[in-house]
C-alpha positions as CSV (number, residue, x, y, z in Angstrom):
1,M,92.5,-99.6,96.9
2,R,91.3,-100.3,93.4
3,V,88.7,-98.0,91.6
4,L,87.0,-98.4,88.6
5,I,85.4,-94.7,87.9
6,A,82.5,-95.6,85.5
7,P,80.2,-92.3,85.4
8,D,77.3,-90.9,82.2
9,K,77.8,-87.8,80.9
10,F,76.5,-85.3,84.1
11,A,73.6,-83.4,81.2
12,G,74.4,-79.6,80.5
13,T,77.9,-79.7,82.1
14,L,80.1,-82.4,82.2
15,T,81.0,-85.4,79.2
16,A,81.2,-88.6,80.7
17,V,85.0,-88.1,80.2
18,E,85.2,-84.9,82.0
19,A,82.9,-86.3,85.3
20,A,85.2,-89.3,84.6
21,E,88.6,-87.5,85.6
22,A,86.4,-85.0,88.5
23,I,86.1,-87.9,89.9
24,A,89.4,-88.8,89.7
25,E,90.7,-85.5,90.8
26,G,89.1,-85.1,94.0
27,W,90.0,-89.0,95.3
28,R,93.6,-88.5,94.4
29,R,93.3,-85.7,96.7
30,Q,91.8,-87.9,99.4
31,A,94.1,-91.3,98.3
32,P,96.6,-90.1,96.7
33,D,97.6,-94.3,97.2
34,D,94.8,-95.9,95.2
35,E,94.5,-97.5,92.0
36,L,92.6,-96.1,89.6
37,D,90.3,-97.0,86.5
38,L,88.4,-94.4,84.1
39,A,85.5,-96.0,82.2
40,P,84.0,-93.2,81.0
41,M,80.2,-94.6,79.7
42,A,76.9,-93.7,77.8
43,D,73.7,-95.7,77.6
44,G,73.2,-94.3,73.6
45,G,73.1,-90.6,74.6
46,P,75.4,-88.0,74.4
47,G,78.9,-89.0,74.1
48,F,78.0,-91.8,72.6
49,C,80.0,-92.2,70.1
50,D,82.6,-90.1,71.3
51,V,82.7,-93.2,74.3
52,L,83.0,-96.2,72.0
53,H,85.7,-94.2,69.6
54,A,87.8,-94.0,72.5
55,A,86.8,-97.6,73.0
56,L,87.5,-99.2,70.3
57,G,89.1,-96.7,68.0
58,G,88.2,-96.9,64.4
59,D,87.6,-93.5,61.9
60,L,85.4,-90.6,63.1
61,L,83.9,-89.8,59.4
62,A,82.3,-86.2,59.5
63,V,79.5,-85.5,58.1
64,T,76.0,-83.1,57.8
65,V,72.6,-83.5,58.3
66,E,69.3,-81.3,58.6
67,G,68.1,-80.4,62.9
68,P,64.9,-80.7,64.3
69,H,63.8,-77.9,62.7
70,G,65.9,-77.0,59.5
71,E,69.0,-75.9,60.1
72,R,72.0,-77.7,59.1
73,V,73.8,-79.1,62.0
74,P,77.9,-81.0,62.3
75,A,77.5,-85.0,63.6
76,T,79.7,-87.7,62.7
77,V,80.1,-91.5,61.8
78,L,81.7,-93.7,63.8
79,L,83.4,-96.8,61.4
80,V,84.9,-99.7,63.1
81,G,86.5,-102.7,61.1
82,G,85.9,-106.4,62.3
83,P,86.3,-110.1,61.3
84,D,82.9,-109.6,59.8
85,G,83.1,-107.1,58.4
86,A,82.7,-103.3,59.6
87,T,80.1,-101.8,61.8
88,A,78.8,-97.7,61.9
89,Y,77.4,-96.7,65.7
90,V,75.8,-92.9,65.0
91,E,74.2,-90.7,67.8
92,S,70.9,-89.4,67.1
93,A,71.6,-86.9,70.3
94,Q,73.6,-84.8,67.2
95,A,71.2,-84.7,64.9
96,C,68.1,-84.1,67.3
97,G,69.2,-83.7,70.7
98,L,68.0,-81.6,73.5
99,H,70.2,-78.8,73.4
100,L,69.3,-77.6,69.8
101,T,66.2,-77.4,69.9
102,G,66.6,-73.2,71.2
103,G,63.3,-74.2,73.7
104,E,60.8,-75.1,71.0
105,G,58.4,-78.0,71.8
106,A,59.2,-81.4,70.8
107,E,55.9,-81.8,68.9
108,L,57.2,-78.9,66.1
109,G,61.4,-81.1,65.8
110,T,61.9,-83.7,63.4
111,T,63.9,-86.7,62.9
112,T,64.6,-86.0,59.6
113,G,68.4,-85.4,59.8
114,V,68.8,-88.8,61.9
115,G,67.7,-90.4,58.7
116,E,69.9,-88.7,56.5
117,L,72.5,-89.8,59.5
118,L,71.7,-93.3,59.0
119,L,72.3,-93.3,55.2
120,A,76.0,-91.4,55.7
121,A,76.1,-94.7,57.4
122,L,74.4,-97.0,55.0
123,G,76.6,-95.4,53.2
124,T,79.9,-96.6,54.4
125,G,79.1,-100.2,53.1
126,A,79.4,-101.2,57.0
127,R,77.6,-105.0,58.0
128,R,75.9,-103.6,61.0
129,V,74.6,-99.8,61.8
130,V,74.3,-99.5,65.7
131,V,72.4,-95.9,66.6
132,G,72.2,-94.3,69.7
133,L,69.2,-93.2,71.3
134,G,68.4,-91.1,74.4
135,G,69.0,-87.6,74.6
136,S,66.5,-86.4,72.0
137,G,64.2,-83.2,71.4
138,T,62.0,-84.9,69.5
139,N,58.7,-86.3,69.5
140,D,57.5,-87.6,65.7
141,G,58.0,-91.0,66.1
142,G,60.8,-91.8,63.7
143,A,58.5,-90.4,61.2
144,G,61.5,-88.1,59.8
145,L,63.8,-90.4,59.6
146,L,61.6,-92.8,57.9
147,A,60.8,-90.1,55.1
148,A,64.8,-89.2,55.1
149,L,64.9,-93.2,53.7
150,G,62.1,-92.9,51.0
151,A,59.1,-94.5,52.9
152,T,56.0,-92.1,51.2
153,S,52.7,-91.3,53.5
154,D,49.1,-89.6,52.7
155,G,50.3,-87.0,55.7
156,V,53.3,-85.3,55.6
157,L,56.3,-87.6,57.4
158,D,58.7,-85.0,58.1
159,R,56.9,-81.7,60.2
160,G,57.3,-83.4,63.6
161,A,54.4,-84.5,65.5
162,I,52.6,-81.5,63.8
163,G,52.4,-83.6,61.1
164,L,50.4,-86.3,61.7
165,P,47.5,-85.3,62.6
166,G,44.7,-87.3,59.3
167,L,47.7,-89.5,58.6
168,T,46.6,-93.4,57.9
169,A,48.7,-95.1,55.1
170,V,52.4,-95.2,55.4
171,D,54.2,-96.8,52.3
172,L,57.9,-98.5,54.2
173,G,58.8,-100.6,51.5
174,P,61.0,-97.9,49.9
175,A,63.1,-97.0,53.8
176,R,63.3,-101.1,54.2
177,A,64.6,-101.8,51.2
178,R,67.3,-98.8,52.0
179,V,68.1,-100.4,54.5
180,G,68.5,-103.8,53.1
181,D,70.6,-106.9,54.8
182,V,72.2,-104.6,56.5
183,R,71.6,-105.1,60.2
184,L,70.5,-102.4,62.2
185,V,70.9,-102.1,66.0
186,A,69.1,-99.6,67.9
187,A,71.0,-98.5,71.2
188,T,68.6,-97.8,73.9
189,D,68.4,-96.3,77.0
190,V,65.3,-96.3,77.7
191,D,62.0,-99.5,77.6
192,N,58.6,-97.1,77.6
193,P,56.4,-98.4,74.5
194,L,55.4,-95.7,71.7
195,T,52.3,-94.6,73.1
196,G,50.1,-94.8,76.2
197,M,50.8,-93.8,79.5
198,F,54.2,-95.1,79.5
199,G,55.3,-93.9,76.8
200,A,57.1,-91.2,74.8
201,T,55.0,-88.3,74.6
202,R,53.4,-88.8,78.9
203,T,56.8,-89.7,80.2
204,F,58.8,-87.4,78.5
205,G,57.4,-84.8,76.4
206,P,57.5,-82.9,79.9
207,Q,61.0,-82.3,80.0
208,K,61.4,-82.0,76.0
209,G,58.9,-78.9,76.2
210,I,55.8,-79.7,75.6
211,P,53.2,-78.3,77.6
212,D,51.1,-80.9,80.4
213,D,47.5,-80.1,78.6
214,Q,48.9,-81.0,74.7
215,L,50.0,-84.4,76.3
216,P,47.0,-86.3,75.0
217,L,46.6,-84.1,72.2
218,V,49.9,-84.7,70.6
219,D,50.0,-89.1,72.3
220,S,47.1,-89.2,70.2
221,W,48.9,-88.1,66.7
222,L,51.9,-91.3,67.6
223,E,49.0,-93.2,67.8
224,E,47.8,-92.3,64.2
225,L,51.2,-92.4,63.4
226,A,51.2,-96.3,64.8
227,T,47.6,-97.3,63.7
228,A,49.4,-96.9,60.1
229,T,52.3,-98.5,60.2
230,D,52.8,-101.1,63.1
231,R,50.8,-100.8,65.8
232,R,52.4,-103.8,67.2
233,T,55.5,-102.7,67.3
234,S,54.3,-99.6,68.6
235,L,53.6,-101.9,71.7
236,E,57.5,-103.0,72.1
237,K,60.2,-102.3,75.0
238,G,61.9,-99.0,73.3
239,A,60.2,-98.1,70.7
240,G,59.4,-95.2,72.8
241,A,63.2,-94.1,73.3
242,A,63.8,-90.7,71.5
243,G,60.8,-89.0,70.8
244,G,59.8,-92.7,69.3
245,L,63.0,-93.2,66.7
246,G,62.4,-96.5,68.7
247,Y,59.7,-97.6,66.8
248,A,61.3,-96.2,64.0
249,L,63.8,-98.1,63.8
250,L,61.7,-101.3,64.8
251,V,59.4,-101.2,62.0
252,L,63.0,-101.0,59.2
253,G,63.9,-104.2,60.9
254,A,66.5,-103.6,64.2
255,E,67.1,-105.1,66.6
256,R,66.7,-103.7,70.1
257,A,70.3,-103.8,73.0
258,P,70.8,-101.6,76.2
259,G,72.6,-98.6,75.3
260,I,74.4,-99.6,78.6
261,E,74.9,-103.2,77.8
262,L,75.9,-102.6,74.5
263,V,78.4,-99.8,75.8
264,A,79.8,-102.0,78.6
265,E,80.7,-104.4,76.4
266,A,82.7,-102.5,74.6
267,V,85.1,-101.0,77.3
268,R,85.2,-104.8,79.0
269,L,83.5,-103.3,82.4
270,P,82.6,-106.5,83.7
271,E,86.7,-107.4,83.2
272,R,88.2,-104.3,84.5
273,A,84.9,-104.6,87.4
274,R,86.0,-107.6,88.7
275,A,89.9,-106.7,89.2
276,A,88.5,-104.0,91.6
277,D,87.7,-103.5,94.8
278,L,85.3,-100.6,94.6
279,V,83.0,-99.0,91.3
280,L,81.7,-95.6,91.1
281,T,79.4,-94.4,89.3
282,G,77.4,-91.3,88.1
283,E,74.9,-88.6,86.3
284,G,73.4,-85.3,86.6
285,A,70.1,-86.5,87.6
286,F,70.1,-89.6,89.3
287,D,66.3,-91.2,90.3
288,F,64.0,-94.2,89.4
289,S,63.9,-93.6,86.1
290,S,67.1,-94.5,86.0
291,R,65.6,-98.2,85.7
292,S,64.9,-98.3,82.7
293,G,68.9,-98.5,81.6
294,K,70.2,-95.9,82.2
295,V,74.1,-95.8,83.2
296,P,74.5,-96.3,86.7
297,Y,71.5,-99.0,86.6
298,G,73.9,-100.3,84.2
299,V,77.1,-100.3,86.0
300,A,75.4,-101.2,88.7
301,A,74.2,-104.9,87.8
302,V,77.9,-105.2,86.6
303,A,79.0,-103.8,90.2
304,G,77.2,-106.4,91.8
305,E,77.8,-109.8,89.1
306,A,81.4,-109.0,89.5
307,L,80.8,-108.9,93.7
308,R,82.2,-105.3,94.4
309,P,79.9,-102.5,95.8
310,C,78.8,-99.5,93.9
311,V,78.6,-96.0,95.4
312,A,77.1,-92.6,92.8
313,L,77.8,-89.3,92.9
314,A,75.3,-87.5,90.4
315,G,74.7,-84.1,90.7
316,Q,70.7,-84.5,92.7
317,V,69.6,-87.7,94.6
318,L,66.4,-87.9,94.4
319,V,65.9,-92.1,95.2
320,G,65.3,-93.1,99.0
321,S,67.6,-95.8,100.2
322,R,65.1,-98.6,99.2
323,E,64.7,-96.7,95.9
324,M,68.2,-96.9,96.4
325,R,69.0,-100.1,96.8
326,A,66.6,-101.9,94.3
327,L,69.4,-99.8,91.7
328,G,71.7,-101.6,93.0
329,V,73.2,-98.8,94.4
330,E,75.6,-98.9,98.3
331,S,74.9,-95.2,99.0
332,A,74.2,-91.9,97.0
333,Y,75.7,-88.8,97.2
334,S,75.0,-84.8,95.6
335,V,76.9,-82.5,94.3
336,V,73.4,-80.5,95.2
337,D,73.3,-81.3,98.9
338,L,77.1,-80.7,99.1
339,V,77.7,-77.0,98.0
340,G,74.2,-75.9,96.7
341,K,72.9,-75.4,92.9
342,D,74.4,-72.6,92.0
343,R,77.8,-73.7,93.0
344,A,76.9,-77.4,91.2
345,F,76.2,-75.8,87.9
346,A,78.7,-72.2,87.8
347,E,81.2,-74.6,88.7
348,P,80.7,-78.8,87.9
349,R,84.1,-79.7,87.3
350,A,85.8,-78.4,91.3
351,A,82.0,-79.4,92.2
352,L,82.0,-82.9,91.5
353,A,86.3,-83.5,92.3
354,E,85.2,-81.9,96.2
355,L,82.7,-84.6,96.3
356,A,84.6,-87.7,95.3
357,Q,87.3,-85.9,98.2
358,R,84.3,-86.7,101.0
359,V,82.9,-89.9,98.8
360,A,86.6,-91.1,99.6
361,R,86.9,-90.4,103.4
362,T,84.2,-92.7,103.9
363,W,84.9,-95.4,101.3
364,S,88.6,-95.6,100.5
365,H,90.7,-97.6,102.8
């Protein structure tokens, strides 16, 4: 039996590569004769550049940029050659990821470092720059990125969302000139707009440390940014990705592409799914938000087109059978349900391997 293993990271515990290896390890214990094809995935968030580097090759260029609270942090630019010129890939979470915030609320963090990372990518001479969005710990609508590229305003763009109140005018001309004719792509992991009930703040703010009673206020600050720049663009799909970094890239002329689709193409996932009998995917928390552009939904869609069943292994499964099938997944299995929360976090690799072994008893021929 041929099994394609295509998980995302298990946030906070395992990278996508480690998750794929753990699933393979457990599967082989139960079904040693099965042929396993490992295809670690990403949706634009943490691991985006590593997964693409493994699939596409290219050169990793080390840079240092500003973190969400002013500290200097390491980051990379992946430069890949091509017949139409080089493409540079960057991962916004390296500059403003949740892991860098130290528990500070997202309204206090800036995306200036993402702008510096974008400048480094533009400095390579690449004709196309792809910015992976996801896993951010910031919520400034990309104001810091715009400032780093030269945008000016009558307010403060590089202090996080708390610098936006009272903003009435923003000159995007210098930032757009810096991008020039380079093709800019925003690889988003969600399709939320910038503001409103389903916007960046109200949807993702709580998990980034913004108190519930402050959500309407912080959302109103992003409304001020949108009003001062481009209100219509703020309503587009993906504008709310990565705390509004999607919006900043869109107003600079970027095209939006679901990160999972971009990665799936890079790793030849459709071709590999057609060669498999079963497709496995997974992530830390499998819930209905996965439908917004996360890895399990994207992998399940590819499996469906290949007429192959898709099964999910997750840290936690937070959807019922009806929702699961709406996501294109035949069955979903939880590490926490099998070994308990304490062991799931203390021994994530061993626990996931144990779950994979159990799943193989049901699904392997």
